[in-house]
DSSP file (Angstrom, degrees, kcal/mol; ACC not computed):
  #  RESIDUE AA STRUCTURE BP1 BP2  ACC     N-H-->O    O-->H-N    N-H-->O    O-->H-N    TCO  KAPPA ALPHA  PHI   PSI    X-CA   Y-CA   Z-CA
    1    1 A Q     >        0   0    0      0, 0.0     4,-2.3     0, 0.0     5,-0.2   0.000 360.0 360.0 360.0 -40.7    0.0    0.0    0.0
    2    2 A A  H  >  +     0   0    0      1,-0.2     4,-2.2     2,-0.2     5,-0.1   0.889 360.0  50.6 -62.1 -38.8    2.8    2.4    0.8
    3    3 A F  H  > S+     0   0    0      2,-0.2     4,-2.2     1,-0.2    -1,-0.2   0.914 109.1  50.9 -65.6 -41.5    4.4    1.9   -2.6
    4    4 A A  H  > S+     0   0    0      1,-0.2     4,-2.1     2,-0.2    -2,-0.2   0.898 110.3  50.0 -62.1 -40.2    1.1    2.6   -4.3
    5    5 A N  H  X S+     0   0    0     -4,-2.3     4,-1.6     2,-0.2    -1,-0.2   0.913 109.3  51.1 -64.0 -42.7    0.7    5.8   -2.3
    6    6 A A  H  X S+     0   0    0     -4,-2.2     4,-2.4     1,-0.2     7,-0.2   0.900 111.0  48.5 -62.3 -40.7    4.2    6.9   -3.2
    7    7 A I  H  < S+     0   0    0     -4,-2.2    -1,-0.2     1,-0.2    -2,-0.2   0.877 107.5  54.5 -68.8 -37.2    3.5    6.3   -6.9
    8    8 A S  H  < S+     0   0    0     -4,-2.1    -1,-0.2     1,-0.2    -2,-0.2   0.848 113.1  43.6 -65.8 -31.3    0.2    8.2   -6.8
    9    9 A V  H  < S+     0   0    0     -4,-1.6    -2,-0.2     1,-0.3    -1,-0.2   0.886 136.0  11.6 -76.5 -41.0    2.0   11.2   -5.3
   10   10 A N    ><  -     0   0    0     -4,-2.4     3,-2.5    -5,-0.2    -1,-0.3  -0.793  63.0-169.3-142.3  93.2    5.0   11.0   -7.7
   11   11 A P  T >  S+     0   0    0      0, 0.0     3,-1.6     0, 0.0     4,-0.2   0.779  86.8  66.2 -56.6 -27.5    4.6    8.6  -10.7
   12   12 A A  T >> S+     0   0    0      1,-0.3     3,-1.0     2,-0.1     4,-0.5   0.679  84.6  75.2 -67.4 -15.3    8.3    8.9  -11.5
   13   13 A S  H <> S+     0   0    0     -3,-2.5     4,-2.5     1,-0.2    -1,-0.3   0.615  70.3  87.0 -72.7 -10.2    9.1    7.2   -8.3
   14   14 A S  H <> S+     0   0    0     -3,-1.6     4,-2.3     1,-0.2    -1,-0.2   0.846  85.1  54.3 -60.8 -32.5    8.1    3.8   -9.8
   15   15 A E  H <> S+     0   0    0     -3,-1.0     4,-2.2     2,-0.2    -1,-0.2   0.958 112.7  39.4 -68.0 -49.2   11.6    3.3  -11.1
   16   16 A W  H  X S+     0   0    0     -4,-0.5     4,-2.1     1,-0.2    -2,-0.2   0.837 115.2  53.8 -72.2 -28.1   13.4    3.7   -7.8
   17   17 A L  H  X S+     0   0    0     -4,-2.5     4,-2.5     2,-0.2    -1,-0.2   0.912 108.4  50.2 -66.9 -40.8   10.7    1.9   -6.0
   18   18 A G  H  X S+     0   0    0     -4,-2.3     4,-2.2    -5,-0.3    -2,-0.2   0.913 110.9  48.9 -60.4 -42.8   11.1   -1.0   -8.4
   19   19 A D  H  X S+     0   0    0     -4,-2.2     4,-2.2     2,-0.2    -1,-0.2   0.874 109.7  52.0 -65.8 -36.4   14.8   -1.0   -7.8
   20   20 A A  H  X S+     0   0    0     -4,-2.1     4,-2.2     2,-0.2    -2,-0.2   0.906 110.5  48.1 -65.0 -40.9   14.3   -0.9   -4.0
   21   21 A L  H  X S+     0   0    0     -4,-2.5     4,-2.6     2,-0.2    -2,-0.2   0.870 108.6  54.7 -66.4 -36.0   12.0   -4.0   -4.3
   22   22 A N  H  X S+     0   0    0     -4,-2.2     4,-2.1     2,-0.2    -2,-0.2   0.926 109.0  47.7 -60.9 -45.2   14.6   -5.7   -6.5
   23   23 A T  H  X S+     0   0    0     -4,-2.2     4,-2.4     1,-0.2    -2,-0.2   0.899 111.0  51.2 -62.9 -40.7   17.2   -5.1   -3.7
   24   24 A A  H  X S+     0   0    0     -4,-2.2     4,-3.0     1,-0.2     5,-0.2   0.906 107.4  53.9 -62.4 -40.8   14.7   -6.5   -1.2
   25   25 A G  H  X S+     0   0    0     -4,-2.6     4,-2.4     1,-0.2    -2,-0.2   0.901 109.2  48.0 -59.7 -41.6   14.2   -9.5   -3.4
   26   26 A E  H  X S+     0   0    0     -4,-2.1     4,-2.9     2,-0.2    -2,-0.2   0.929 112.2  49.4 -63.5 -45.6   17.9  -10.2   -3.4
   27   27 A Y  H  X S+     0   0    0     -4,-2.4     4,-1.2     1,-0.2     6,-0.2   0.944 112.5  46.6 -59.2 -49.8   18.1   -9.7    0.4
   28   28 A Y  H  <>S+     0   0    0     -4,-3.0     5,-3.1     1,-0.2     3,-0.5   0.922 113.9  48.3 -60.6 -44.4   15.2  -12.1    1.0
   29   29 A R  H ><5S+     0   0    0     -4,-2.4     3,-1.9     1,-0.2    -1,-0.2   0.933 109.3  52.4 -61.5 -45.9   16.6  -14.7   -1.4
   30   30 A D  H 3<5S+     0   0    0     -4,-2.9    -1,-0.2     1,-0.3    -2,-0.2   0.723 112.1  47.4 -63.8 -20.2   20.1  -14.5    0.2
   31   31 A N  T 3<5S-     0   0    0     -4,-1.2    -1,-0.3    -3,-0.5    -2,-0.2   0.156 119.6-106.6-108.0  16.8   18.6  -15.1    3.6
   32   32 A G  T < 5S+     0   0    0     -3,-1.9     2,-1.2     1,-0.2    -3,-0.2   0.644  79.5 131.4  73.0  15.4   16.4  -18.0    2.5
   33   33 A M     >< +     0   0    0     -5,-3.1     4,-2.0    -6,-0.2    -1,-0.2  -0.594  24.7 162.7 -98.5  71.2   13.1  -16.1    2.6
   34   34 A Y  H  >  +     0   0    0     -2,-1.2     4,-2.8     1,-0.2     5,-0.2   0.855  65.8  52.3 -68.1 -40.3   12.0  -17.2   -0.8
   35   35 A R  H  > S+     0   0    0      1,-0.2     4,-2.1     2,-0.2    -1,-0.2   0.920 112.5  47.1 -62.2 -42.0    8.3  -16.4   -0.6
   36   36 A E  H  > S+     0   0    0      2,-0.2     4,-2.3     1,-0.2    -1,-0.2   0.881 111.2  52.7 -65.2 -38.0    9.1  -12.8    0.4
   37   37 A S  H  X S+     0   0    0     -4,-2.0     4,-2.5     2,-0.2     5,-0.2   0.935 108.3  49.5 -62.7 -47.3   11.7  -12.7   -2.4
   38   38 A L  H  X S+     0   0    0     -4,-2.8     4,-2.6     1,-0.2    -2,-0.2   0.922 111.3  49.7 -57.7 -44.6    9.2  -13.8   -5.0
   39   39 A R  H  X S+     0   0    0     -4,-2.1     4,-2.6     1,-0.2    -1,-0.2   0.909 109.4  51.2 -62.9 -42.4    6.7  -11.2   -3.8
   40   40 A A  H  X S+     0   0    0     -4,-2.3     4,-2.3     1,-0.2    -1,-0.2   0.931 112.7  45.5 -61.7 -45.5    9.3   -8.4   -3.9
   41   41 A Y  H  X S+     0   0    0     -4,-2.5     4,-2.5     2,-0.2    -2,-0.2   0.910 112.3  51.1 -64.9 -41.1   10.2   -9.3   -7.5
   42   42 A Q  H  X S+     0   0    0     -4,-2.6     4,-1.6    -5,-0.2    -2,-0.2   0.906 111.0  48.3 -63.3 -40.5    6.6   -9.6   -8.6
   43   43 A D  H  X S+     0   0    0     -4,-2.6     4,-1.4     2,-0.2    -1,-0.2   0.902 110.8  51.4 -65.0 -40.1    5.8   -6.2   -7.1
   44   44 A A  H  X S+     0   0    0     -4,-2.3     4,-2.4     1,-0.2     3,-0.2   0.907 108.4  51.7 -62.0 -41.7    8.9   -4.7   -8.9
   45   45 A M  H  < S+     0   0    0     -4,-2.5    -1,-0.2     1,-0.2    -2,-0.2   0.825 104.3  57.0 -67.2 -31.1    7.8   -6.2  -12.2
   46   46 A E  H  < S+     0   0    0     -4,-1.6    -1,-0.2    -5,-0.2    -2,-0.2   0.871 112.1  42.7 -64.6 -35.2    4.3   -4.6  -11.7
   47   47 A L  H  < S+     0   0    0     -4,-1.4    -2,-0.2     1,-0.2    -1,-0.2   0.890 135.8  12.5 -77.2 -41.0    6.0   -1.2  -11.4
   48   48 A S    ><  +     0   0    0     -4,-2.4     3,-1.6    -5,-0.1    -1,-0.2  -0.686  66.6 175.7-139.2  79.9    8.5   -1.7  -14.3
   49   49 A P  T 3  S+     0   0    0      0, 0.0    -4,-0.1     0, 0.0    -3,-0.1   0.543  76.2  60.6 -69.5  -5.3    7.6   -4.7  -16.4
   50   50 A Q  T 3  S+     0   0    0     -5,-0.0     2,-0.8     4,-0.0    -5,-0.1   0.422  73.4 107.6-100.5   1.6   10.4   -4.1  -18.9
   51   51 A K    X>  -     0   0    0     -3,-1.6     3,-1.2     1,-0.2     4,-0.8  -0.709  53.0-162.1 -87.5 111.1   13.4   -4.3  -16.5
   52   52 A V  H 3> S+     0   0    0     -2,-0.8     4,-2.3     1,-0.3     3,-0.3   0.806  82.7  66.9 -64.6 -31.4   15.2   -7.6  -17.2
   53   53 A N  H 3> S+     0   0    0      1,-0.2     4,-2.2     2,-0.2    -1,-0.3   0.799  95.8  57.8 -64.6 -24.9   17.1   -7.7  -13.9
   54   54 A Y  H <> S+     0   0    0     -3,-1.2     4,-2.3     2,-0.2    -1,-0.2   0.913 108.4  45.5 -67.7 -41.5   13.8   -8.2  -12.1
   55   55 A Y  H  X S+     0   0    0     -4,-0.8     4,-2.6    -3,-0.3    -2,-0.2   0.878 111.7  52.5 -68.3 -37.5   13.1  -11.3  -14.2
   56   56 A N  H  X S+     0   0    0     -4,-2.3     4,-2.3     2,-0.2    -2,-0.2   0.919 111.0  46.9 -63.5 -42.4   16.6  -12.6  -13.6
   57   57 A G  H  X S+     0   0    0     -4,-2.2     4,-2.2     2,-0.2    -2,-0.2   0.906 111.3  51.0 -64.9 -41.7   16.2  -12.1   -9.9
   58   58 A L  H  X S+     0   0    0     -4,-2.3     4,-2.4     1,-0.2    -2,-0.2   0.927 110.6  49.8 -59.8 -44.9   12.9  -13.9   -9.9
   59   59 A G  H  X S+     0   0    0     -4,-2.6     4,-2.6     1,-0.2    -2,-0.2   0.900 108.2  52.6 -61.4 -41.5   14.4  -16.7  -11.9
   60   60 A A  H  X S+     0   0    0     -4,-2.3     4,-2.5     2,-0.2    -1,-0.2   0.903 108.7  50.5 -62.3 -40.4   17.3  -17.0   -9.4
   61   61 A T  H  X S+     0   0    0     -4,-2.2     4,-1.4     2,-0.2    -2,-0.2   0.943 111.1  47.7 -63.3 -46.5   14.9  -17.2   -6.5
   62   62 A Y  H  <>S+     0   0    0     -4,-2.4     5,-2.8     1,-0.2     4,-0.5   0.911 110.2  54.3 -59.0 -40.6   12.9  -20.0   -8.3
   63   63 A W  H ><5S+     0   0    0     -4,-2.6     3,-1.5     1,-0.2    -2,-0.2   0.934 107.9  47.9 -58.7 -48.0   16.2  -21.8   -9.0
   64   64 A Y  H 3<5S+     0   0    0     -4,-2.5    -1,-0.2     1,-0.3    -2,-0.2   0.748 108.7  55.7 -67.2 -22.4   17.2  -21.7   -5.3
   65   65 A M  T 3<5S-     0   0    0     -4,-1.4    -1,-0.3    -3,-0.2    -2,-0.2   0.531 119.5-112.0 -82.6  -7.3   13.7  -23.1   -4.5
   66   66 A G  T < 5S+     0   0    0     -3,-1.5     2,-1.2    -4,-0.5    -3,-0.2   0.630  77.7 132.8  84.3  14.3   14.3  -26.0   -6.8
   67   67 A E     >< +     0   0    0     -5,-2.8     4,-2.3     1,-0.2     5,-0.2  -0.615  23.6 167.0 -97.9  72.6   11.7  -24.8   -9.3
   68   68 A K  H  > S+     0   0    0     -2,-1.2     4,-2.8     1,-0.2     5,-0.2   0.879  70.8  51.5 -59.4 -43.5   13.8  -25.2  -12.4
   69   69 A E  H  > S+     0   0    0      1,-0.2     4,-2.1     2,-0.2    -1,-0.2   0.904 111.9  46.8 -63.7 -40.7   10.9  -24.7  -14.9
   70   70 A M  H  > S+     0   0    0      2,-0.2     4,-2.0     1,-0.2    -1,-0.2   0.889 112.4  51.4 -66.5 -38.6    9.7  -21.5  -13.3
   71   71 A A  H  X S+     0   0    0     -4,-2.3     4,-2.3     2,-0.2    -2,-0.2   0.946 110.1  48.0 -62.5 -48.7   13.3  -20.2  -13.2
   72   72 A V  H  X S+     0   0    0     -4,-2.8     4,-2.6     1,-0.2     5,-0.2   0.894 109.3  53.9 -60.7 -40.7   13.9  -21.0  -16.9
   73   73 A A  H  X S+     0   0    0     -4,-2.1     4,-1.9    -5,-0.2    -1,-0.2   0.898 108.7  49.3 -61.3 -40.2   10.6  -19.3  -17.8
   74   74 A A  H  X S+     0   0    0     -4,-2.0     4,-1.9     2,-0.2    -2,-0.2   0.918 112.7  46.5 -65.7 -43.0   11.7  -16.1  -16.0
   75   75 A W  H  X S+     0   0    0     -4,-2.3     4,-2.2     1,-0.2    -2,-0.2   0.871 110.6  52.5 -69.4 -35.3   15.0  -16.1  -17.7
   76   76 A E  H  X S+     0   0    0     -4,-2.6     4,-1.8     2,-0.2    -1,-0.2   0.879 107.5  52.6 -65.8 -36.2   13.4  -16.7  -21.1
   77   77 A K  H  X S+     0   0    0     -4,-1.9     4,-1.3     2,-0.2    -2,-0.2   0.911 106.9  53.4 -62.5 -41.3   11.1  -13.7  -20.4
   78   78 A S  H >X S+     0   0    0     -4,-1.9     4,-2.1     1,-0.2     3,-0.5   0.927 109.4  47.7 -58.2 -46.1   14.2  -11.6  -19.7
   79   79 A L  H 3< S+     0   0    0     -4,-2.2    -1,-0.2     1,-0.2    -2,-0.2   0.813 105.3  59.0 -67.3 -29.3   15.7  -12.6  -23.0
   80   80 A S  H 3< S+     0   0    0     -4,-1.8    -1,-0.2     1,-0.2     3,-0.2   0.801 111.6  42.0 -68.5 -26.1   12.5  -11.8  -24.8
   81   81 A L  H << S+     0   0    0     -4,-1.3     2,-0.3    -3,-0.5    -2,-0.2   0.808 135.6  13.8 -85.8 -33.3   12.8   -8.3  -23.5
   82   82 A K    ><  -     0   0    0     -4,-2.1     3,-1.9    -5,-0.2    -1,-0.3  -0.801  67.0-164.9-147.4  97.4   16.5   -8.0  -24.1
   83   83 A S  T 3  S+     0   0    0     -2,-0.3    -4,-0.1     1,-0.3    -1,-0.1   0.670  88.2  51.6 -64.1 -18.7   18.0  -10.6  -26.4
   84   84 A D  T 3  S+     0   0    0     -5,-0.0     2,-0.8     4,-0.0    -1,-0.3   0.105  71.8 138.7-105.1  23.6   21.6   -9.9  -25.5
   85   85 A D    <>  -     0   0    0     -3,-1.9     4,-2.0     1,-0.2     5,-0.1  -0.565  35.3-166.1 -72.7 108.8   21.1  -10.1  -21.7
   86   86 A N  H  > S+     0   0    0     -2,-0.8     4,-2.6     1,-0.2     5,-0.2   0.819  82.4  58.3 -68.3 -32.0   24.2  -11.9  -20.5
   87   87 A A  H  > S+     0   0    0      2,-0.2     4,-2.5     1,-0.2    -1,-0.2   0.952 109.1  44.2 -63.4 -48.1   22.9  -12.6  -17.0
   88   88 A A  H  > S+     0   0    0      1,-0.2     4,-2.5     2,-0.2    -2,-0.2   0.910 113.4  51.5 -63.0 -41.6   19.8  -14.5  -18.4
   89   89 A R  H  X S+     0   0    0     -4,-2.0     4,-2.1     2,-0.2    -1,-0.2   0.918 110.0  49.8 -60.6 -43.0   22.0  -16.3  -20.9
   90   90 A G  H  X S+     0   0    0     -4,-2.6     4,-2.1     2,-0.2    -2,-0.2   0.923 111.1  48.1 -62.0 -45.4   24.4  -17.4  -18.1
   91   91 A W  H  X S+     0   0    0     -4,-2.5     4,-2.5     1,-0.2    -1,-0.2   0.912 110.9  51.6 -61.9 -41.7   21.6  -18.6  -15.9
   92   92 A L  H  X S+     0   0    0     -4,-2.5     4,-1.4     1,-0.2    -1,-0.2   0.866 107.8  52.1 -65.9 -35.0   20.1  -20.6  -18.8
   93   93 A L  H  < S+     0   0    0     -4,-2.1     4,-0.4     2,-0.2    -1,-0.2   0.920 110.7  48.3 -63.7 -42.6   23.4  -22.2  -19.5
   94   94 A L  H >< S+     0   0    0     -4,-2.1     3,-1.2     1,-0.2    -2,-0.2   0.912 110.8  50.8 -62.0 -43.0   23.6  -23.3  -15.9
   95   95 A A  H 3< S+     0   0    0     -4,-2.5    -1,-0.2     1,-0.3    -2,-0.2   0.769 103.0  61.2 -67.2 -25.5   20.1  -24.6  -16.0
   96   96 A D  T 3<        0   0    0     -4,-1.4    -1,-0.3     1,-0.2    -2,-0.2   0.559 360.0 360.0 -80.1  -8.3   20.9  -26.6  -19.1
   97   97 A R    <         0   0    0     -3,-1.2    -1,-0.2    -4,-0.4    -2,-0.1   0.494 360.0 360.0 -71.9 360.0   23.6  -28.7  -17.4
């Protein structure tokens, strides 16, 4: 709710709010809080659906949860947005092993 209020006051804030949620997603994932991580990435993607690093982070969280198919889908979405995204390519190479 707080994020929605901030955006209604200043629509330009959606980019930095998305980045803040991305950072939160990384923190949660690194600390084994996977459900919270997924939610943070999903909220970030709602704010800025074209930012590939959000999909890469979402994929990494799914990967650490053992959800390989969901991870691959997130990384493929990243590549559909930016075909030369090296992070997504790297993750997909790892997943293909």
